[in-house]
C-alpha positions as a printed NumPy array, in Angstrom:
array([[-18.106,  22.62 ,  -8.509],
       [-18.549,  26.03 ,  -6.899],
       [-15.119,  25.745,  -5.275],
       [-13.524,  24.899,  -8.637],
       [-15.212,  27.916, -10.235],
       [-13.955,  30.227,  -7.468],
       [-10.403,  28.889,  -7.733],
       [-10.337,  29.277, -11.511],
       [-11.805,  32.806, -11.333],
       [ -9.245,  33.952,  -8.749],
       [ -6.348,  32.532, -10.793],
       [ -7.627,  34.129, -14.002],
       [ -7.504,  37.569, -12.372],
       [ -3.867,  37.009, -11.394],
       [ -2.491,  35.35 , -14.516],
       [ -4.626,  36.499, -17.478],
       [ -5.818,  39.74 , -19.055],
       [ -8.38 ,  40.684, -21.731],
       [ -7.237,  41.825, -25.171],
       [ -8.605,  42.365, -28.665],
       [ -7.812,  39.985, -31.5  ],
       [ -8.154,  40.795, -35.209],
       [ -9.56 ,  37.99 , -37.33 ],
       [ -8.359,  37.364, -40.913],
       [-11.536,  38.961, -42.266],
       [-10.64 ,  42.242, -40.517],
       [-13.213,  42.017, -37.718],
       [-12.22 ,  42.304, -34.088],
       [-13.138,  39.888, -31.34 ],
       [-12.444,  39.744, -27.612],
       [ -9.788,  37.323, -26.42 ],
       [ -7.434,  36.722, -23.501],
       [ -3.71 ,  37.042, -23.019],
       [ -1.651,  35.386, -20.288],
       [  1.487,  36.331, -18.414],
       [  2.978,  32.84 , -18.102],
       [  2.455,  29.211, -18.98 ],
       [  0.574,  28.839, -15.712],
       [ -1.816,  31.568, -16.887],
       [ -2.348,  29.676, -20.149],
       [ -3.208,  26.566, -18.158],
       [ -5.738,  28.434, -15.992],
       [ -7.216,  30.005, -19.109],
       [ -7.605,  26.557, -20.655],
       [ -9.241,  25.307, -17.446],
       [-11.692,  28.234, -17.578],
       [-12.356,  27.541, -21.261],
       [-13.168,  23.879, -20.546],
       [-15.226,  24.782, -17.476],
       [-17.427,  27.217, -19.397],
       [-17.722,  25.215, -22.617],
       [-20.917,  23.374, -23.501],
       [-21.684,  20.865, -26.235],
       [-23.639,  23.529, -28.129],
       [-20.548,  25.732, -28.446],
       [-18.601,  22.969, -30.096],
       [-16.594,  21.12 , -27.456],
       [-16.815,  17.464, -26.587],
       [-14.623,  14.888, -24.931],
       [-13.554,  11.645, -26.584],
       [-14.992,   8.785, -24.486],
       [-11.809,   6.724, -24.924],
       [ -8.876,   9.114, -24.412],
       [-10.764,  12.111, -22.961],
       [ -9.19 ,  14.532, -25.442],
       [-11.161,  17.647, -26.278],
       [-12.911,  17.52 , -29.657],
       [-13.533,  20.969, -31.054],
       [-16.411,  21.277, -33.486],
       [-15.009,  23.816, -35.932],
       [-16.9  ,  25.709, -38.639],
       [-16.126,  25.332, -42.321],
       [-13.407,  27.474, -43.883],
       [-14.18 ,  29.332, -47.131],
       [-12.188,  28.782, -50.303],
       [ -8.907,  30.72 , -50.464],
       [ -8.936,  31.19 , -54.245],
       [-12.441,  30.774, -55.722],
       [-11.1  ,  31.038, -59.308],
       [ -9.612,  27.538, -59.088],
       [-11.756,  24.904, -60.729],
       [-13.441,  22.583, -58.201],
       [-11.956,  24.568, -55.316],
       [-13.403,  24.005, -51.896],
       [-12.482,  25.037, -48.402],
       [-12.027,  22.917, -45.341],
       [-15.168,  21.07 , -44.304],
       [-16.646,  21.803, -40.911],
       [-16.442,  19.149, -38.22 ],
       [-19.557,  17.013, -38.002],
       [-21.836,  17.918, -35.1  ],
       [-22.297,  14.237, -34.192],
       [-18.564,  13.496, -33.954],
       [-18.007,  11.36 , -30.859],
       [-14.383,  10.156, -31.031],
       [-11.236,  12.16 , -31.785],
       [ -9.896,   9.518, -34.212],
       [-10.715,   6.181, -35.804],
       [ -8.14 ,   4.543, -33.541],
       [ -9.973,   5.774, -30.416],
       [-13.302,   4.625, -31.864],
       [-11.914,   1.152, -32.571],
       [-10.257,   0.871, -29.132],
       [-13.426,   1.968, -27.347],
       [-15.51 ,  -0.575, -29.272],
       [-13.011,  -3.391, -28.702],
       [-12.469,  -2.836, -24.982],
       [-16.066,  -1.843, -24.151],
       [-18.013,  -4.236, -26.394],
       [-15.981,  -7.   , -28.048],
       [-13.582,  -7.978, -25.273],
       [-16.278,  -8.17 , -22.541],
       [-18.383, -10.377, -24.832],
       [-15.425, -12.683, -25.475],
       [-14.631, -12.886, -21.762],
       [-18.276, -13.612, -20.946],
       [-18.332, -16.38 , -23.57 ],
       [-15.083, -17.862, -22.21 ],
       [-16.508, -17.914, -18.678],
       [-19.707, -19.522, -19.923],
       [-17.748, -22.272, -21.707],
       [-15.569, -22.869, -18.64 ],
       [-18.624, -23.213, -16.387],
       [-20.295, -25.599, -18.84 ],
       [-17.139, -27.746, -19.028],
       [-16.921, -27.836, -15.229],
       [-20.587, -28.837, -14.974],
       [-20.051, -31.621, -17.546],
       [-17.031, -32.866, -15.591],
       [-19.009, -32.898, -12.35 ],
       [-21.9  , -34.736, -14.043],
       [-19.522, -37.315, -15.544],
       [-17.836, -37.836, -12.188],
       [-21.192, -38.304, -10.48 ],
       [-22.253, -41.024, -12.954],
       [-18.914, -42.871, -12.628],
       [-19.1  , -43.143,  -8.83 ],
       [-22.499, -44.85 ,  -8.629],
       [-22.301, -48.484,  -7.659],
       [-23.598, -50.846, -10.288],
       [-26.591, -52.877,  -9.133],
       [-26.095, -56.449, -10.277],
       [-29.008, -58.72 ,  -9.528]])
């Protein structure tokens, strides 16, 4: 991991630069600029390397997409009746979409159970066939 960190740091120096960004509320915050698409890619690599779950980044266990836990957005026009802003992303969000959640459950839980059950039934059928064959081959003792 140390080698990855050193590579990313050296590329950031070459392809990216610090700058100041003004937020919609008028406050300033530090940010980065990049000189090329390659710089944007190294900046994204640095961002993913330094991100933790507490800061609001996760990976979908099915497709490995990044899930950003975003804060809520205030109401644009509070005079509107029943107006509300965008809800924040839930902190316990695990999958990026319902489709990924369903695929993960199917391929990790349901399908293995079905395959296990199919194998069990096949083994039982084979054992019954062997037992039936063994009883058919015995000579009948006629006294």
